[in-house]
C-alpha positions in Angstrom: 79.1 69.9 101.6 78.3 72.5 99.0 81.9 73.1 97.9 85.4 73.6 99.0 85.2 77.3 100.0 81.8 77.5 101.6 81.5 78.0 105.3 80.1 75.3 107.6 76.9 77.4 108.1 75.7 76.4 104.6 75.2 72.8 105.6 74.6 70.2 103.0 72.9 72.0 100.1 73.4 71.7 96.3 75.7 74.3 94.7 73.1 75.2 92.1 70.8 76.4 95.0 73.5 78.8 96.2 74.1 80.1 92.7 70.5 80.7 92.1 70.0 82.7 95.3 72.2 85.6 94.4 71.0 88.8 96.1 69.6 91.5 93.8 71.2 94.8 94.4 68.8 97.8 94.6 69.2 100.9 92.6 70.2 102.6 95.9 73.0 100.1 96.3 74.3 100.6 92.8 74.3 104.4 93.2 76.1 104.1 96.5 78.7 101.8 94.9 79.3 104.4 92.2 79.4 107.2 94.7 81.8 105.3 96.9 84.1 104.4 94.0 84.2 108.0 92.8 84.7 109.6 96.2 87.4 107.0 97.2 89.4 107.9 94.1 89.1 111.7 94.2 89.3 112.1 98.0 91.5 109.1 98.9 93.6 107.7 96.1 94.3 110.8 94.0 95.8 112.8 96.9 97.9 109.9 98.1 99.1 109.2 94.5 100.0 112.8 94.0 101.8 113.0 97.3 103.8 109.8 96.7 104.7 111.0 93.2 105.8 114.4 94.6 108.1 112.5 97.0 109.6 110.5 94.2 110.0 113.7 92.1 111.8 115.4 95.0 114.1 112.4 95.3 114.8 112.6 91.6 115.5 116.3 91.9 118.0 115.6 94.7 119.8 113.1 92.4 118.8 109.9 94.3 118.2 108.0 91.0 121.4 109.0 89.2 123.2 105.7 90.0 120.2 103.5 89.0 118.1 105.4 86.4 116.0 102.4 85.6 114.6 102.4 89.1 113.0 105.8 88.5 110.1 104.5 86.4 109.6 101.6 88.9 109.5 104.1 91.7 106.8 106.2 90.0 104.8 103.1 89.3 105.1 101.9 92.9 104.2 105.3 94.3 101.1 105.4 92.1 100.0 101.9 92.9 100.6 102.3 96.7 98.8 105.7 96.7 95.9 104.2 94.8 95.7 101.1 97.1 96.2 103.2 100.2 93.4 105.6 99.2 91.0 102.8 98.6 91.7 101.1 101.8 91.6 104.3 103.8 88.1 105.0 102.4 86.6 101.6 103.2 85.1 102.7 106.6 83.5 105.7 105.0 82.0 103.5 102.2 80.7 101.1 104.8 79.1 104.0 106.7 77.4 105.1 103.4 75.8 101.7 103.1 74.7 101.6 106.7 72.8 104.9 106.3 70.7 103.5 103.4 67.0 102.5 104.0 66.6 99.6 101.7 69.9 98.0 100.9 71.1 94.4 100.4 74.6 95.4 101.3 73.4 97.0 104.5 71.6 93.8 105.4 74.9 91.9 104.8 76.8 94.3 107.1 74.1 94.1 109.8 74.1 90.2 109.7 77.9 90.0 109.7 79.1 92.8 112.0 82.8 93.3 112.6 83.7 93.9 116.2 86.5 96.3 115.5 88.1 97.5 112.3 91.6 96.5 111.5 93.5 93.9 109.5 93.7 90.3 110.8 96.5 87.9 110.1 96.1 84.1 110.5 99.0 81.9 111.6 98.0 78.3 111.9 95.2 78.3 114.5 96.1 81.7 116.0 94.8 85.1 115.0 96.9 88.2 115.2 94.7 91.3 115.0 95.7 94.9 114.7 93.1 97.4 115.7 92.9 101.0 116.8 92.1 101.6 120.5 88.6 102.6 121.4 87.8 106.2 120.9 86.1 108.2 123.7 
């Protein structure tokens, strides 16, 4: 086996071979990564962080943090982090679509070779898979 974390499809191959065959990203791939990172922040993370912080500020205004003032900073940090993470996760499908629209892309080749049947998080329990996905849209 090539290593502990490699899939069975790799077969018996030296680890040096796998390391030397790293795919080279095209300039189009790199530009799309930058575009996706920027758009996911400004159109995904930033609005969610602002909304979550506004909710915390309204709770502060109502006096919800008077009994535990130390939790105010933690609440703002949690709101910012969850807004950032939620915005990035929310934009993943859009970023994938950006890569699939490219002409010459190593990332597109990876997505085409490894298609996901339906989007949604998967949770593994022992040998069983619990998958949450949205229903098919008409």
